[in-house]
C-alpha positions as CSV (number, residue, x, y, z in Angstrom):
1,M,-15.3,-26.7,-19.6
2,T,-11.4,-26.5,-20.5
3,W,-9.5,-23.4,-20.4
4,R,-8.2,-21.5,-23.5
5,P,-6.7,-17.9,-23.2
6,L,-8.5,-14.9,-24.5
7,P,-8.5,-13.8,-28.4
8,D,-6.7,-11.7,-28.0
9,A,-3.5,-13.3,-26.3
10,D,-0.9,-11.3,-27.9
11,G,-2.3,-8.3,-26.6
12,P,-0.9,-5.9,-23.3
13,A,0.6,-7.3,-20.3
14,P,-1.8,-7.4,-17.6
15,R,-1.1,-3.9,-15.9
16,P,-0.7,-3.8,-12.5
17,L,-3.5,-3.2,-9.3
18,T,-2.4,0.1,-8.0
19,D,-2.2,1.7,-11.3
20,G,-6.3,1.3,-10.8
21,L,-6.5,2.1,-7.7
22,D,-3.7,5.1,-8.4
23,R,-6.4,6.4,-10.8
24,V,-9.6,5.8,-8.8
25,L,-7.5,7.8,-5.6
26,R,-7.2,10.3,-7.8
27,G,-10.4,10.8,-9.0
28,L,-11.6,10.9,-4.9
29,G,-8.4,13.9,-4.5
30,A,-6.8,11.0,-2.6
31,P,-3.0,10.5,-2.5
32,P,-1.4,7.7,-4.1
33,V,-0.9,4.2,-3.5
34,D,2.4,4.1,-2.8
35,V,2.4,7.2,-0.9
36,L,0.2,5.7,1.5
37,T,1.7,2.4,1.9
38,R,5.3,4.3,2.1
39,I,4.2,6.2,5.9
40,F,2.2,2.9,6.7
41,A,5.7,1.3,6.0
42,A,8.1,3.6,7.5
43,W,5.9,4.4,10.6
44,P,8.3,2.8,13.5
45,E,11.2,4.6,12.0
46,L,9.0,7.2,11.8
47,V,8.1,7.9,15.7
48,G,10.2,5.5,17.3
49,D,8.7,2.0,18.4
50,A,7.0,3.4,21.3
51,V,4.9,6.1,20.1
52,A,4.1,3.7,17.7
53,D,2.9,1.1,19.6
54,A,0.1,3.0,20.6
55,A,-0.1,5.0,17.8
56,R,-1.1,4.3,14.1
57,P,-1.7,6.3,11.1
58,V,-4.9,6.0,10.4
59,R,-4.9,8.0,6.8
60,L,-4.6,10.5,5.4
61,D,-7.0,13.7,3.3
62,D,-6.4,16.3,1.7
63,G,-2.5,16.2,3.2
64,R,-4.0,16.2,6.5
65,L,-2.1,12.6,7.5
66,V,-4.7,11.4,10.2
67,V,-3.5,9.7,13.4
68,A,-5.4,7.5,15.9
69,V,-3.9,6.8,19.4
70,D,-4.9,4.9,22.3
71,D,-4.5,7.0,25.4
72,P,-4.8,11.0,25.3
73,V,-1.3,11.5,26.6
74,W,0.3,9.8,23.3
75,A,-2.3,12.7,21.5
76,S,-0.3,15.0,23.6
77,Q,2.7,13.1,22.7
78,L,1.3,13.1,18.4
79,R,0.7,16.8,18.7
80,W,3.4,18.1,19.8
81,M,5.8,16.8,17.6
82,S,3.4,16.6,14.9
83,T,5.7,19.3,12.8
84,E,8.9,17.7,13.1
85,L,6.8,14.1,12.4
86,V,5.7,16.6,8.8
87,E,8.9,17.4,8.5
88,R,10.5,13.3,9.0
89,I,7.1,11.9,6.2
90,A,8.8,14.8,3.7
91,A,12.2,13.4,4.4
92,T,10.9,10.0,4.0
93,I,8.5,10.2,1.2
94,G,8.8,14.0,-0.6
95,A,7.0,16.7,0.6
96,G,3.8,17.8,-0.3
97,H,2.2,14.0,0.5
98,V,1.6,15.5,4.4
99,T,1.0,18.6,6.0
100,A,-0.4,18.5,9.0
101,V,-1.3,15.8,11.4
102,D,-4.7,15.3,12.6
103,V,-4.2,13.2,16.0
104,R,-7.6,10.5,17.3
105,V,-7.9,9.6,20.5
106,R,-9.5,6.1,19.9
107,S,-13.0,5.2,21.9
108,E,-11.9,1.9,24.1
109,R,-14.7,-1.0,24.0
110,P,-15.5,-3.0,26.6
């Protein structure tokens, strides 16, 4: 079978995948894709390299940024700096997207 364009080749141009994802996320009550990608991309700058090596953002639930850490010591550090971290995130991506930080210690697997 040879390739042929669709009958309406002069129709609207393809839309970016993020448009569809944003629509789905909005329906689920989640933030837009760019909010998540900007937080994940800026993570080392937001927390510093040492913390970024031991902790990573996992998800954003109703304004609560869930962060997974390797060790309880890092959990304490992130909890201590959570107010400052929310302020840094607001300065980087805009206010209101992240209102709190929820830190979880990853369970070690053999």
